[in-house]
N, C-alpha and C positions, 0 to 999 in steps of 0.2 A: 233651209230651203222650204218653200211653201208647197204643200201638196194639196191640190184641189181635186175634188171628185165631180164627176159629171152628174148633172141632175138626173134624177130618176124620172122615168115616164110615169104618167099618172096611173097607168094601168099596172105598173110593176111595183110591188111593195118593197120598202127599204130593208136592206140586209143588216142584221145585227153583227157587231164586230166579234171576231173570234176571241175566246177566253184567254189564250196565251198572249195575244197582242195586248189585251187590256191590262194584264199584270205587269208587262214591261213598261207600259206608259206610266203606271202608278209608281213603280220603283224609281224611274228616272225623275219623276216629279219630287218624290221624297228626298232623293239625293241632292237635287238642286237646292231645295229648301235648307237641308243640313249644311251645305257648303256656304250658303249665304249667311246663315246664323253664325257659323264659325268665324267667318271674316269680320262680321260686325263685332263679335266678342273680342277678337284680337285688336281691332282698332280702338275699342273703348277702354281696354286694360293695358295698353302699351305704356301710357304715362305713369301708371302706378307701379310698374315693375321696378325693383331695386337696381340701383346702378352697380356696376361691377366693383368689387372690393379692391382698393389700392394696396400695394406692398407696404408693410410696416416700416417706419423710419428707424434707423439705428438708435439704441438707448444712449443717453449722455453718460460720460464717466462720472462715478460717484465722487463727492467731495467729503473727505473725512474731517470731522470737527475734532480738534485736539483740545485737551485740558492743560492746565498749568503743570500738572504732574507728568505729562507726556513729553514735555520739551525742557531744554536747558539752554540758557544763554552763556556762552563761553566767556570766562574771565581769565585774565593773566595775572599770576602772582607766583612768588617762590613756593616750591614744594619741599616739604621735609619728610623724610622717611624715619619713622619712630619705632621704638621697641617698648612694649608695655612692661612696667615694673611696679612692684608693691613692696612696702617695707614700713618700718617704724622709725620715728624721729628720736634721736638720742643726742644729749648735749655733747658738744665737742670737749668742753672742760667742765669737770665736776670734782668736788672734793668733800670728804667727810672730815670735819674738824674734830680733832681729838685733844684731850687734855694731856699736856706733857708732864705735869706734876700732879701729885695727889693733893686733895684739899676739898673743902666743902664749898659748894656753889652758893655764892652770896646773891647773885642776880643774873638774869638773862635779859639782854636788851632787845632781842628780835624774836619773832615767831614765824611759823610757816607762812609762806606766801609773801613775805616782806623782802624788798630789795635791799641789798647791802653793797657797800663799796669796799674795795680792797683796802685792808688796814683798819677798817671800822671795828670798834670794840663791840663784841657780841655777848660776852659773859665775863664774870669776875669770880675768882675763887678767894677764899680767906687767905690773906698773905701773912698772917701772924707767924706761922711756923717757918715760912721762907725768910722772913725778916730776922728771926732768931738765928737761922743758919748763917745769914750774912754777918750778923754781929759776931758769931762764933768764929767765923773764918777771918774776920778782921782782927780779932784778938790773936789768933794763931799766927797771922802774918806779922803782927807787931812783935810777938815773941821770937819768931824766926829772924826778924830784922835785928833785934837786940843781940841774939846769939851771933849773928854775922858780924856785928860791930865788935863784940868781945873777941871773936876769933881773929879779926883783922889786927886788933891791938896786940894780941899775943904773938901774932906772926911778926909784927913790927919789932917787938922787944926781942924776939928770937933772932931776928936778922942782926940787930945791934950786938947781941952777945956772941953771935957767930963770928962777926968781924973781929971781936976781941979774943976769939978763941976760948971763950968761957963755956961754950956748949959745943956739943958735937953736931955734925951735919944731920944726923938722924933726928935730933930734937927739933931742929928747924923744919925739917920735912914734915914732922908730925903736926906742927903748928900751921904750916901751909895747907896741909890736908884738912885740918879742922875748918879753915876758911872756906875751902871748896864745899865741904859738907854743909856748912851753915848757909852758903849761897844757894845750894840746891834746896834746902829746907824753905828758904825764902821764896824761891820760884814756885815750889809746890803749894805753899800757903797762898801765894797770889793767884795761882790757877784755881784752887778751891774756892777762893773768894769770888773769882769771876763766875764759876759755876753756881755759886749761891746767889749771886746777883741775877744770873740768867733765870734761875728757878723762881726768884721773886718776880721777875718781869713776866714769866709764863703764867703767873696767877691771873693776869689779865689776858683774855683770849681775844685775838683779832681774826677778822675774816681774811683768808689767804687770797681770795679773788673776788671780783665783782660778780654779782649774780642775784639769784633768788633763793631764799631758804626753803628747801624742800621738806626737811624734817628736823624736829627738835628732839634730841635724845635724852637731855638732862633737864631737871627742874631745879629751881632754887631750893636749897636745903639738902640736896643729895651729896653724899660723899663720893668723890671720884678718885679712882686709881689712875696711875699713869696709863696712857693709851686708851682711856675710856672715851667713846664718841660723845660729842656734845651737839653738833649741828651738821646737817648735810646741805651743801650749797651747790647749785647748778648754774652754769652760765648759759642763758637762753639767747644771747646775741648771736651765737654761732652754733648751729645744730648740724648733725650728720644724719642723712637718710641712709639707713642700712637696707639696701634693696637686694633681693635675691634674683639672680639672673641664671637661666639654664646655661649649663656649660657649653652647649652647642652654639649659643649666641654670644659668648664672650669675645670671639674674634671681631665682632662688630663694635665692641666697646673700646673707647680710648679715653685717656685722661684729658680733661678739658671739654668734653662734650656737654652740651646744654641739656638740662633736665627740667621738665615741667610736671607739676603734680598738683593734686587737690586733696584737701582734708575735709572730712565731714563736719558740717556745722558752720562753714564759712560762706554759704550761699554761692557756691560755684567760683569763689575767688581762686585765681591761679597763682601758684608760687613757683619760684625758679631756683635752680641750683646748678652746680657743675660737678662732673665726675672728678673726684680727688684721688681715689685709690681703688685698686682692685685686689681682692684677696687672692693669693696664688693657689689656694687649696679649696676643694669643694666641701660643703657642709656634710657632717656625719649623717648618714641615712638618706641623703638626697644627692641629686646630680646638679645641684645649684651652687653658685659661687656668690659671695657677697661683694657688691659694688658700693663703695662709700661715696656719697654725694654730699658736698659741702653746701650748706644752706645758710644764707645770711638772713637774720631775723632781727632787724634793727628796732622794729616796733614791739617786739616781744609777744606777738599774738600767738605764735606757735609754742606748744608745750612739749616737754619731753614725754615720750611714750605714745604720742598720737600716731594713728595709722594713716598712711598716705598711699594714694594711687596716682601713678603718673606715667610718663613716657620719657625715654632717652632719645634724643635726636641723633640718629646714627649717620644720616646723610642729608645734604641740602643741595638745592639747585637754584639757578637764576630764575627770574620771572619768565614763565612760558604759559601759553594757554593750557588750561586744565579741563579735561573731559570727564564726565561720569563714566565709571567703569562699565556700567550697563549700556552705554551708548556705543561701545566698540563692538564691531561684528567682524566675522571672517568671510571674505569673498575671494575665492580662488587662491587661498593661501596668503592673502594680504589683509591688513587691518584697514577697515573703512568705518566711517560714520555716515549717518543719513542726515545731511543738512537740509534746511528748508530755504528755498530761493524762489521768489515770485510765485508763492503758493504751491510749489511742487517739491517733491522729495528728490534729492540728488545724492548719489553715492559718492562720497569724498574719501579717497585714500589718505591715510595719515601715517606718520612715523612716531612711535611712542617712546617715552623715556621712563623716568622714575614712576613708581606706582605706590600709592598709599592705600592699603586695604582698610585701615581704620576710618579714613575720611571718605573712602569710596571714589577716589579720583585718580587719574593717570595723566602724566605730562605728555603734551603733544609737541614734538619738536618741529614737525613739518606738516603742512596740509591744511591747517585751520588757523584762523586769526581770532583775536578777542572780539567779542560782539556778535559772532555768528550764532545762529539758533540751530540746534540739532535735536534729534529725537533722543530722549534720555533713556528710553526703555524700548524693547522690541514690541511692536504692535501687529496683531493679526491683520492681514489684508493690505498692509501698507508696504509698498516696495518702491524702488526708484521709478519715478514718473507719476506716482500717485498724486492726486490733487488733495491738498489739505487746507484747513482753515485754522489760523492761529486764534487763541483766545484773546478777547479784547483786553485793553490795559486794566480796566477795573477788575476783570476776572482774575 
Protein backbone atom coordinates (compact mmCIF):
# COMPACT_ATOMS: atom_id res chain seq x y z
CA UNK A 1 0.00 0.00 0.00
CA UNK A 2 1.34 3.40 -0.97
CA UNK A 3 1.23 6.08 1.64
CA UNK A 4 1.45 9.63 0.44
CA UNK A 5 1.81 12.67 2.66
CA UNK A 6 0.27 15.96 2.00
CA UNK A 7 2.59 18.71 0.89
CA UNK A 8 3.63 21.08 3.50
CA UNK A 9 2.88 24.69 3.24
CA UNK A 10 5.64 27.03 2.61
CA UNK A 11 5.36 28.64 5.86
CA UNK A 12 5.35 25.41 7.80
CA UNK A 13 8.66 23.56 8.31
CA UNK A 14 8.94 19.79 7.58
CA UNK A 15 8.76 17.46 10.54
CA UNK A 16 11.49 14.91 11.26
CA UNK A 17 10.39 11.24 11.59
CA UNK A 18 10.22 9.81 15.02
CA UNK A 19 13.27 7.75 16.16
CA UNK A 20 11.27 4.53 16.86
CA UNK A 21 9.69 4.51 13.47
CA UNK A 22 13.07 4.95 11.79
CA UNK A 23 14.54 1.85 13.53
CA UNK A 24 11.59 -0.30 12.42
CA UNK A 25 12.06 0.68 8.82
CA UNK A 26 15.75 -0.17 8.92
CA UNK A 27 15.10 -3.61 10.48
CA UNK A 28 12.50 -4.49 7.82
CA UNK A 29 14.92 -3.48 5.10
CA UNK A 30 17.70 -5.68 6.49
CA UNK A 31 15.35 -8.64 6.84
CA UNK A 32 14.25 -8.35 3.24
CA UNK A 33 17.84 -8.27 2.05
CA UNK A 34 18.71 -11.38 4.15
CA UNK A 35 15.75 -13.32 2.78
CA UNK A 36 16.64 -12.41 -0.76
CA UNK A 37 20.27 -13.54 -0.23
CA UNK A 38 19.18 -16.87 1.30
CA UNK A 39 16.91 -17.60 -1.64
CA UNK A 40 19.63 -16.87 -4.13
CA UNK A 41 22.11 -19.14 -2.28
CA UNK A 42 19.61 -22.02 -2.25
CA UNK A 43 18.98 -21.66 -5.97
CA UNK A 44 22.67 -21.61 -6.84
CA UNK A 45 23.68 -24.65 -4.65
CA UNK A 46 20.72 -26.96 -5.34
CA UNK A 47 22.50 -28.74 -8.23
CA UNK A 48 25.66 -29.44 -6.21
CA UNK A 49 23.83 -31.18 -3.37
CA UNK A 50 24.54 -34.99 -3.27
CA UNK A 51 21.81 -37.34 -4.38
CA UNK A 52 20.22 -39.52 -1.70
CA UNK A 53 22.16 -42.83 -1.10
CA UNK A 54 20.48 -45.97 -2.56
CA UNK A 55 20.09 -49.21 -0.49
CA UNK A 56 23.12 -51.64 -0.93
CA UNK A 57 22.55 -54.69 -3.24
CA UNK A 58 22.80 -58.18 -1.61
CA UNK A 59 26.34 -59.76 -1.86
CA UNK A 60 26.76 -62.73 -4.30
CA UNK A 61 27.36 -66.20 -2.83
CA UNK A 62 31.13 -67.02 -2.71
CA UNK A 63 32.54 -69.69 -5.04
CA UNK A 64 35.01 -72.03 -3.33
CA UNK A 65 37.89 -73.11 -5.53
CA UNK A 66 38.90 -76.71 -4.89
CA UNK A 67 42.27 -78.39 -5.36
CA UNK A 68 42.97 -81.90 -6.59
CA UNK A 69 43.53 -83.01 -2.97
CA UNK A 70 40.06 -81.89 -1.96
CA UNK A 71 38.13 -84.11 -4.37
CA UNK A 72 38.01 -87.77 -5.35
CA UNK A 73 36.56 -89.41 -8.42
CA UNK A 74 34.78 -92.62 -7.52
CA UNK A 75 35.98 -95.84 -9.14
CA UNK A 76 34.50 -99.32 -8.92
CA UNK A 77 36.65 -102.35 -8.19
CA UNK A 78 36.70 -105.36 -5.84
CA UNK A 79 37.72 -104.61 -2.27
CA UNK A 80 39.78 -106.92 -0.08
CA UNK A 81 40.00 -106.78 3.70
CA UNK A 82 43.49 -107.70 4.85
CA UNK A 83 45.38 -108.53 8.02
CA UNK A 84 49.03 -107.40 8.28
CA UNK A 85 51.62 -110.09 9.02
CA UNK A 86 55.38 -110.34 9.27
CA UNK A 87 57.69 -113.32 9.38
CA UNK A 88 60.72 -115.12 8.00
CA UNK A 89 60.98 -117.30 4.92
CA UNK A 90 62.06 -120.86 5.58
CA UNK A 91 62.68 -123.68 3.07
CA UNK A 92 59.93 -126.25 2.92
CA UNK A 93 62.50 -129.02 2.33
CA UNK A 94 66.07 -129.02 3.59
CA UNK A 95 68.56 -131.69 4.56
CA UNK A 96 71.94 -132.08 6.16
CA UNK A 97 73.78 -134.80 4.26
CA UNK A 98 75.84 -137.02 6.59
CA UNK A 99 78.37 -139.71 5.97
CA UNK A 100 76.99 -143.21 6.58
CA UNK A 101 80.43 -144.82 6.85
CA UNK A 102 83.82 -143.80 8.11
CA UNK A 103 86.50 -142.84 5.67
CA UNK A 104 88.78 -140.14 4.34
CA UNK A 105 87.24 -137.55 2.02
CA UNK A 106 88.84 -137.90 -1.39
CA UNK A 107 86.98 -135.06 -3.12
CA UNK A 108 83.99 -132.73 -2.90
CA UNK A 109 82.18 -131.84 -6.12
CA UNK A 110 80.12 -128.82 -4.99
CA UNK A 111 80.45 -125.70 -2.88
CA UNK A 112 78.14 -123.25 -1.11
CA UNK A 113 75.63 -121.57 -3.40
CA UNK A 114 75.79 -124.20 -6.14
CA UNK A 115 72.67 -125.92 -7.44
CA UNK A 116 72.47 -129.68 -7.15
CA UNK A 117 70.07 -132.28 -8.48
CA UNK A 118 68.67 -135.22 -6.57
CA UNK A 119 71.08 -138.17 -6.92
CA UNK A 120 74.04 -136.03 -7.99
CA UNK A 121 77.46 -137.06 -6.62
CA UNK A 122 78.62 -134.38 -4.19
CA UNK A 123 81.53 -136.14 -2.37
CA UNK A 124 83.63 -139.31 -2.44
CA UNK A 125 85.30 -141.19 0.41
CA UNK A 126 88.24 -143.56 0.18
CA UNK A 127 86.67 -146.96 -0.74
CA UNK A 128 89.69 -149.18 -0.01
CA UNK A 129 88.53 -150.32 3.42
CA UNK A 130 84.99 -150.92 2.19
CA UNK A 131 86.22 -152.98 -0.75
CA UNK A 132 88.30 -155.11 1.61
CA UNK A 133 85.19 -155.81 3.69
CA UNK A 134 83.31 -156.82 0.59
CA UNK A 135 86.06 -159.28 -0.36
CA UNK A 136 86.10 -160.65 3.18
CA UNK A 137 82.35 -161.20 3.19
CA UNK A 138 82.52 -162.86 -0.21
CA UNK A 139 85.07 -165.35 1.16
CA UNK A 140 82.93 -166.02 4.22
CA UNK A 141 79.94 -166.63 1.99
CA UNK A 142 81.90 -169.08 -0.13
CA UNK A 143 83.01 -170.95 3.01
CA UNK A 144 79.45 -171.13 4.27
CA UNK A 145 78.19 -172.39 0.92
CA UNK A 146 80.88 -175.16 0.93
CA UNK A 147 79.85 -176.23 4.42
CA UNK A 148 76.24 -176.33 3.28
CA UNK A 149 77.15 -178.56 0.36
CA UNK A 150 79.01 -180.96 2.66
CA UNK A 151 76.14 -181.02 5.12
CA UNK A 152 73.70 -181.88 2.37
CA UNK A 153 75.88 -184.80 1.20
CA UNK A 154 76.13 -186.15 4.74
CA UNK A 155 72.36 -185.93 5.13
CA UNK A 156 71.88 -187.82 1.84
CA UNK A 157 74.21 -190.61 2.99
CA UNK A 158 72.46 -190.76 6.34
CA UNK A 159 69.14 -191.12 4.61
CA UNK A 160 70.41 -194.13 2.60
CA UNK A 161 71.88 -195.79 5.70
CA UNK A 162 68.66 -195.18 7.63
CA UNK A 163 66.67 -197.00 4.96
CA UNK A 164 68.99 -199.99 5.36
CA UNK A 165 68.73 -199.74 9.13
CA UNK A 166 72.47 -199.28 9.41
CA UNK A 167 72.08 -196.12 11.56
CA UNK A 168 69.62 -194.96 14.07
CA UNK A 169 67.11 -192.18 13.57
CA UNK A 170 69.07 -189.86 15.84
CA UNK A 171 72.09 -190.03 13.56
CA UNK A 172 69.96 -188.99 10.61
CA UNK A 173 68.41 -186.16 12.56
CA UNK A 174 71.87 -184.88 13.46
CA UNK A 175 72.93 -184.75 9.83
CA UNK A 176 69.70 -182.98 8.86
CA UNK A 177 70.26 -180.41 11.61
CA UNK A 178 73.77 -179.79 10.29
CA UNK A 179 72.23 -178.89 6.92
CA UNK A 180 69.95 -176.36 8.55
CA UNK A 181 72.86 -174.78 10.42
CA UNK A 182 74.93 -174.60 7.27
CA UNK A 183 72.04 -172.95 5.41
CA UNK A 184 71.71 -170.35 8.16
CA UNK A 185 75.43 -169.63 7.96
CA UNK A 186 75.09 -169.10 4.21
CA UNK A 187 72.20 -166.67 4.69
CA UNK A 188 74.14 -164.74 7.33
CA UNK A 189 77.22 -164.53 5.16
CA UNK A 190 75.12 -163.33 2.23
CA UNK A 191 73.56 -160.63 4.40
CA UNK A 192 76.97 -159.49 5.61
CA UNK A 193 78.12 -159.31 2.03
CA UNK A 194 75.14 -157.12 1.17
CA UNK A 195 75.98 -154.81 4.04
CA UNK A 196 79.58 -154.62 2.89
CA UNK A 197 78.46 -153.75 -0.60
CA UNK A 198 76.12 -151.05 0.75
CA UNK A 199 78.98 -149.60 2.77
CA UNK A 200 81.12 -149.57 -0.34
CA UNK A 201 78.37 -147.73 -2.22
CA UNK A 202 78.05 -145.25 0.65
CA UNK A 203 81.60 -144.08 0.08
CA UNK A 204 80.08 -142.15 -2.82
CA UNK A 205 77.79 -139.48 -1.32
CA UNK A 206 74.76 -138.34 -3.37
CA UNK A 207 72.44 -135.37 -2.94
CA UNK A 208 69.15 -136.56 -1.41
CA UNK A 209 67.11 -133.72 -2.98
CA UNK A 210 67.35 -130.98 -5.56
CA UNK A 211 68.27 -127.59 -4.19
CA UNK A 212 71.14 -125.28 -3.34
CA UNK A 213 74.14 -126.07 -1.14
CA UNK A 214 73.90 -123.82 1.89
CA UNK A 215 76.94 -125.08 3.81
CA UNK A 216 79.91 -127.42 3.31
CA UNK A 217 80.95 -129.13 6.54
CA UNK A 218 83.85 -131.32 5.29
CA UNK A 219 86.92 -130.72 3.19
CA UNK A 220 89.00 -133.10 1.12
CA UNK A 221 91.47 -135.03 3.25
CA UNK A 222 89.39 -135.04 6.43
CA UNK A 223 88.62 -138.31 8.19
CA UNK A 224 84.89 -138.72 8.72
CA UNK A 225 83.14 -140.88 11.25
CA UNK A 226 79.66 -142.30 10.69
CA UNK A 227 76.94 -139.61 10.92
CA UNK A 228 79.43 -136.79 10.32
CA UNK A 229 77.80 -133.87 8.41
CA UNK A 230 79.14 -133.23 4.93
CA UNK A 231 76.78 -130.75 3.22
CA UNK A 232 73.57 -128.82 3.97
CA UNK A 233 71.12 -128.49 1.07
CA UNK A 234 67.96 -126.39 0.92
CA UNK A 235 65.15 -126.53 -1.62
CA UNK A 236 64.33 -122.93 -2.63
CA UNK A 237 61.61 -123.83 -5.11
CA UNK A 238 59.10 -124.05 -2.28
CA UNK A 239 59.38 -121.85 0.79
CA UNK A 240 57.28 -121.34 3.89
CA UNK A 241 56.53 -117.94 5.42
CA UNK A 242 56.29 -118.38 9.18
CA UNK A 243 54.02 -115.45 10.06
CA UNK A 244 53.06 -114.52 13.61
CA UNK A 245 49.39 -113.57 14.02
CA UNK A 246 47.77 -112.38 17.28
CA UNK A 247 45.54 -115.04 18.78
CA UNK A 248 42.57 -112.63 18.65
CA UNK A 249 42.83 -112.51 14.83
CA UNK A 250 43.15 -116.26 14.30
CA UNK A 251 39.36 -116.72 13.77
CA UNK A 252 39.73 -114.60 10.63
CA UNK A 253 42.40 -116.91 9.19
CA UNK A 254 41.49 -119.94 7.08
CA UNK A 255 43.53 -122.42 5.09
CA UNK A 256 43.68 -121.41 1.44
CA UNK A 257 43.50 -117.63 1.93
CA UNK A 258 45.70 -115.52 -0.34
CA UNK A 259 48.77 -113.79 1.06
CA UNK A 260 50.70 -110.91 -0.49
CA UNK A 261 54.06 -109.78 0.86
CA UNK A 262 57.19 -107.82 0.04
CA UNK A 263 60.85 -108.39 0.81
CA UNK A 264 63.45 -105.65 1.15
CA UNK A 265 65.75 -105.30 -1.81
CA UNK A 266 63.32 -106.24 -4.59
CA UNK A 267 62.16 -102.72 -5.55
CA UNK A 268 58.61 -103.13 -4.33
CA UNK A 269 58.00 -106.45 -6.10
CA UNK A 270 54.96 -108.28 -4.77
CA UNK A 271 55.13 -111.97 -3.92
CA UNK A 272 52.15 -114.22 -3.30
CA UNK A 273 51.36 -117.34 -1.30
CA UNK A 274 48.54 -119.24 0.37
CA UNK A 275 47.84 -120.17 3.96
CA UNK A 276 48.80 -123.85 4.29
CA UNK A 277 48.68 -124.58 8.04
CA UNK A 278 47.89 -122.92 11.36
CA UNK A 279 49.76 -123.84 14.51
CA UNK A 280 47.28 -124.88 17.22
CA UNK A 281 49.33 -123.44 20.10
CA UNK A 282 50.59 -119.94 20.90
CA UNK A 283 54.27 -119.13 20.98
CA UNK A 284 56.01 -119.19 24.35
CA UNK A 285 56.13 -115.73 25.90
CA UNK A 286 53.62 -114.18 23.50
CA UNK A 287 49.97 -114.33 22.54
CA UNK A 288 50.76 -114.96 18.89
CA UNK A 289 50.28 -118.08 16.80
CA UNK A 290 52.30 -119.19 13.79
CA UNK A 291 50.54 -119.26 10.42
CA UNK A 292 52.45 -121.19 7.75
CA UNK A 293 52.17 -119.74 4.26
CA UNK A 294 53.18 -121.85 1.26
CA UNK A 295 55.22 -119.73 -1.18
CA UNK A 296 56.16 -120.87 -4.68
CA UNK A 297 59.61 -119.65 -5.73
CA UNK A 298 60.17 -121.03 -9.23
CA UNK A 299 62.84 -118.48 -10.20
CA UNK A 300 64.69 -118.93 -6.91
CA UNK A 301 65.02 -115.23 -6.16
CA UNK A 302 63.81 -115.60 -2.59
CA UNK A 303 66.26 -116.99 -0.05
CA UNK A 304 65.87 -118.77 3.23
CA UNK A 305 65.87 -116.49 6.26
CA UNK A 306 64.63 -113.34 4.46
CA UNK A 307 62.25 -111.12 6.42
CA UNK A 308 58.89 -110.48 4.78
CA UNK A 309 56.07 -108.00 5.42
CA UNK A 310 52.66 -108.65 3.94
CA UNK A 311 48.95 -109.08 4.38
CA UNK A 312 46.52 -111.97 4.50
CA UNK A 313 43.33 -111.40 2.51
CA UNK A 314 40.64 -112.34 5.02
CA UNK A 315 37.61 -111.17 3.01
CA UNK A 316 36.78 -110.17 -0.58
CA UNK A 317 33.85 -108.46 -2.27
CA UNK A 318 32.55 -107.95 -5.78
CA UNK A 319 33.25 -104.76 -7.69
CA UNK A 320 31.50 -101.79 -6.05
CA UNK A 321 32.17 -98.02 -5.97
CA UNK A 322 34.85 -97.20 -3.41
CA UNK A 323 34.85 -94.02 -1.31
CA UNK A 324 37.66 -92.44 0.68
CA UNK A 325 36.94 -92.97 4.37
CA UNK A 326 37.44 -89.23 4.93
CA UNK A 327 34.61 -88.45 2.51
CA UNK A 328 31.94 -90.14 4.66
CA UNK A 329 30.09 -87.89 7.12
CA UNK A 330 27.28 -88.30 9.62
CA UNK A 331 24.05 -86.40 9.05
CA UNK A 332 21.16 -87.10 11.43
CA UNK A 333 22.36 -90.63 12.08
CA UNK A 334 22.92 -91.57 8.44
CA UNK A 335 26.03 -91.83 6.28
CA UNK A 336 26.32 -89.18 3.58
CA UNK A 337 28.93 -87.89 1.15
CA UNK A 338 29.16 -84.46 -0.44
CA UNK A 339 29.04 -84.96 -4.19
CA UNK A 340 29.57 -82.16 -6.67
CA UNK A 341 26.90 -81.62 -9.33
CA UNK A 342 26.64 -78.57 -11.62
CA UNK A 343 29.11 -76.61 -9.54
CA UNK A 344 27.24 -77.13 -6.27
CA UNK A 345 27.66 -79.40 -3.25
CA UNK A 346 24.88 -81.95 -2.73
CA UNK A 347 24.50 -84.21 0.32
CA UNK A 348 24.13 -87.78 -0.95
CA UNK A 349 23.08 -90.61 1.45
CA UNK A 350 25.04 -93.83 0.99
CA UNK A 351 24.96 -97.41 2.26
CA UNK A 352 28.40 -98.68 3.23
CA UNK A 353 29.92 -102.15 3.05
CA UNK A 354 33.42 -103.50 3.65
CA UNK A 355 36.06 -101.12 4.99
CA UNK A 356 39.82 -101.30 4.42
CA UNK A 357 41.69 -99.09 6.87
CA UNK A 358 45.07 -99.76 5.26
CA UNK A 359 43.95 -98.44 1.86
CA UNK A 360 41.69 -95.81 3.43
CA UNK A 361 38.61 -96.75 1.39
CA UNK A 362 35.13 -98.06 2.12
CA UNK A 363 32.71 -99.88 -0.14
CA UNK A 364 29.51 -98.07 -1.21
CA UNK A 365 26.67 -100.51 -1.79
CA UNK A 366 24.04 -97.88 -2.61
CA UNK A 367 23.81 -94.15 -3.27
CA UNK A 368 26.76 -93.41 -5.57
CA UNK A 369 28.02 -94.63 -8.92
CA UNK A 370 31.43 -94.86 -10.51
CA UNK A 371 32.57 -91.61 -12.08
CA UNK A 372 30.97 -89.27 -9.52
CA UNK A 373 33.10 -86.57 -7.92
CA UNK A 374 32.90 -86.13 -4.16
CA UNK A 375 34.68 -84.12 -1.52
CA UNK A 376 37.47 -86.31 -0.18
CA UNK A 377 37.99 -84.40 3.07
CA UNK A 378 35.92 -82.06 5.27
CA UNK A 379 36.40 -78.40 4.32
CA UNK A 380 35.49 -75.39 6.48
CA UNK A 381 32.71 -73.24 5.11
CA UNK A 382 31.52 -75.78 2.52
CA UNK A 383 28.12 -77.30 3.05
CA UNK A 384 25.25 -78.54 0.89
CA UNK A 385 24.31 -75.80 -1.55
CA UNK A 386 27.74 -74.15 -1.59
CA UNK A 387 29.13 -73.22 -4.98
CA UNK A 388 32.47 -74.73 -5.85
CA UNK A 389 34.89 -74.68 -8.73
CA UNK A 390 36.69 -77.85 -9.72
CA UNK A 391 40.37 -77.76 -10.65
CA UNK A 392 41.10 -77.85 -14.36
CA UNK A 393 42.27 -81.01 -16.06
CA UNK A 394 45.90 -79.88 -16.15
CA UNK A 395 45.87 -79.13 -12.45
